[in-house]
Backbone as CSV, one residue per row, in Angstrom:
resi,resn,N_x,N_y,N_z,CA_x,CA_y,CA_z,C_x,C_y,C_z
1,VAL,-1.353,27.536,129.231,-2.462,28.409,128.886,-3.271,28.675,130.149
2,VAL,-3.554,29.967,130.398,-4.317,30.378,131.576,-5.424,31.335,131.140
3,PRO,-6.424,31.528,132.007,-7.427,32.547,131.697,-6.775,33.920,131.638
4,ARG,-7.210,34.763,130.718,-6.677,36.130,130.580,-6.794,36.898,131.882
5,SER,-7.830,36.617,132.672,-8.048,37.316,133.940,-6.952,37.029,134.973
6,ALA,-6.137,35.993,134.743,-5.058,35.656,135.683,-3.851,36.577,135.531
7,VAL,-3.732,37.231,134.366,-2.559,38.068,134.083,-2.892,39.522,134.405
8,LEU,-2.085,40.102,135.280,-2.283,41.485,135.724,-1.212,42.383,135.129
9,ASP,-1.527,43.663,135.007,-0.550,44.654,134.562,0.000,45.345,135.805
10,ALA,1.306,45.245,135.992,1.971,45.876,137.132,3.024,46.831,136.589
11,ALA,2.606,48.079,136.371,3.511,49.107,135.845,4.166,48.653,134.543
12,GLY,3.353,48.089,133.646,3.859,47.676,132.351,4.391,46.259,132.292
13,ARG,4.481,45.581,133.432,4.923,44.182,133.460,3.697,43.289,133.543
14,SER,3.752,42.142,132.903,2.695,41.148,133.049,3.058,40.268,134.239
15,VAL,2.141,40.141,135.192,2.398,39.338,136.386,1.208,38.438,136.681
16,VAL,1.479,37.357,137.394,0.437,36.509,137.958,0.735,36.362,139.435
17,MET,-0.291,36.019,140.190,-0.114,35.758,141.612,-0.065,34.248,141.798
18,ALA,1.092,33.747,142.231,1.307,32.313,142.401,1.133,31.941,143.866
19,GLN,0.473,30.816,144.109,0.305,30.327,145.473,1.580,29.594,145.866
20,VAL,2.264,30.129,146.872,3.508,29.540,147.335,3.202,28.384,148.281
21,GLU,2.317,28.636,149.240,1.837,27.606,150.163,0.666,28.175,150.939
22,GLY,-0.269,27.342,151.294,-1.422,27.776,152.083,-2.019,29.076,151.586
23,GLU,-1.989,30.084,152.454,-2.521,31.403,152.122,-1.424,32.388,151.712
24,LEU,-0.262,31.895,151.337,0.871,32.737,150.950,0.974,32.795,149.426
25,PHE,0.906,34.018,148.879,0.973,34.234,147.440,2.144,35.145,147.113
26,GLU,2.684,34.963,145.914,3.844,35.728,145.484,3.615,36.195,144.053
27,GLU,3.999,37.424,143.783,3.894,37.973,142.435,5.014,37.411,141.574
28,ARG,4.666,36.936,140.400,5.658,36.422,139.455,5.520,37.141,138.120
29,THR,6.603,37.686,137.626,6.607,38.316,136.308,6.626,37.211,135.259
30,VAL,5.758,37.344,134.271,5.659,36.331,133.213,5.782,36.975,131.842
31,ARG,6.165,36.153,130.883,6.147,36.583,129.486,4.977,35.862,128.829
32,THR,4.106,36.642,128.227,2.915,36.066,127.618,3.107,35.892,126.118
33,GLY,2.269,35.020,125.552,2.326,34.761,124.120,0.963,34.948,123.485
34,ALA,0.605,34.005,122.660,-0.637,34.078,121.894,-1.867,34.118,122.793
35,GLU,-2.884,34.834,122.312,-4.162,34.914,123.003,-5.238,34.360,122.089
36,ALA,-6.204,33.684,122.697,-7.351,33.173,121.948,-8.559,33.247,122.868
37,GLY,-9.490,34.135,122.531,-10.658,34.306,123.387,-10.250,34.796,124.764
38,ASP,-10.648,34.066,125.785,-10.314,34.432,127.162,-9.072,33.724,127.676
39,SER,-8.284,33.132,126.809,-7.092,32.386,127.212,-5.834,33.074,126.691
40,ILE,-4.738,32.885,127.436,-3.455,33.453,127.032,-2.350,32.458,127.384
41,VAL,-1.356,32.382,126.532,-0.235,31.477,126.750,0.794,32.168,127.644
42,ILE,1.284,31.444,128.662,2.394,31.922,129.487,3.644,31.226,128.953
43,GLU,4.550,32.001,128.381,5.755,31.430,127.780,6.868,31.203,128.788
44,SER,6.954,32.075,129.801,7.984,31.899,130.825,7.584,32.673,132.083
45,GLY,8.221,32.303,133.182,7.996,32.992,134.449,7.386,32.117,135.526
46,ILE,6.683,31.073,135.113,6.152,30.085,136.050,6.301,28.706,135.426
47,ASP,6.369,27.704,136.282,6.459,26.328,135.818,5.070,25.750,135.612
48,ALA,4.972,24.782,134.716,3.709,24.065,134.518,3.279,23.477,135.858
49,GLY,2.004,23.593,136.155,1.478,23.051,137.406,1.476,24.030,138.569
50,THR,2.098,25.202,138.390,2.081,26.220,139.440,0.655,26.694,139.634
51,ARG,0.204,26.741,140.888,-1.143,27.219,141.175,-1.134,28.740,141.161
52,ILE,-2.025,29.325,140.356,-2.116,30.781,140.269,-3.547,31.234,140.505
53,VAL,-3.678,32.494,140.860,-4.993,33.099,141.051,-5.548,33.426,139.668
54,THR,-6.774,32.983,139.391,-7.362,33.225,138.079,-8.439,34.297,138.099
55,ARG,-8.991,34.596,139.274,-9.991,35.670,139.424,-9.679,36.430,140.702
56,GLY,-9.775,37.740,140.642,-9.536,38.563,141.825,-8.066,38.725,142.170
57,GLY,-7.204,38.508,141.202,-5.762,38.600,141.441,-5.306,39.956,141.940
58,SER,-5.978,41.025,141.508,-5.574,42.363,141.957,-5.782,42.509,143.463
59,TYR,-6.817,41.867,144.009,-7.051,41.927,145.456,-5.991,41.125,146.202
60,VAL,-5.642,39.980,145.666,-4.601,39.155,146.281,-3.270,39.895,146.218
61,ARG,-3.014,40.569,145.105,-1.772,41.344,144.956,-1.698,42.450,146.003
62,LEU,-2.801,43.169,146.198,-2.825,44.212,147.226,-2.544,43.636,148.600
63,ALA,-3.186,42.527,148.929,-2.988,41.895,150.231,-1.551,41.397,150.393
64,ALA,-0.967,40.853,149.328,0.395,40.330,149.390,1.419,41.439,149.597
65,HIS,1.129,42.631,149.064,2.041,43.759,149.212,1.805,44.514,150.511
66,GLY,0.721,44.199,151.210,0.426,44.869,152.472,0.278,46.359,152.298
67,SER,0.686,47.103,153.271,0.509,48.552,153.257,1.479,49.245,152.318
68,GLU,2.457,48.533,151.782,3.417,49.148,150.852,2.730,49.690,149.610
69,THR,1.656,49.050,149.135,0.961,49.508,147.938,-0.158,50.471,148.290
70,ILE,-0.863,50.221,149.346,-2.019,51.027,149.726,-1.559,52.399,150.187
71,GLY,-2.084,53.441,149.574,-1.763,54.810,149.971,-0.458,55.324,149.409
72,HIS,0.306,54.481,148.759,1.563,54.898,148.126,2.506,55.591,149.092
73,GLY,2.396,55.315,150.394,3.331,55.862,151.357,3.034,57.279,151.809
74,HIS,1.900,57.825,151.402,1.567,59.163,151.855,0.063,59.308,152.004
75,VAL,-0.327,60.324,152.744,-1.738,60.564,153.018,-2.333,61.419,151.911
76,HIS,-3.556,61.094,151.474,-4.250,61.905,150.473,-5.184,62.850,151.160
């Protein structure tokens, strides 16, 4: 069970940002289950005890993807 704020929508997929080591984070696709209040069950996609970002995950996701996400590869 994790805070609902830890689960992000990535083009229709539910993802969390997992801390791989130090300042290195990786996007992990998860399958979610029951929700209660601000909590949601993660049924698969990460192991128990995996450290994940619970607040500000969208910023960590942007940083982890680098310039690949920002600007979508073209100038506006």
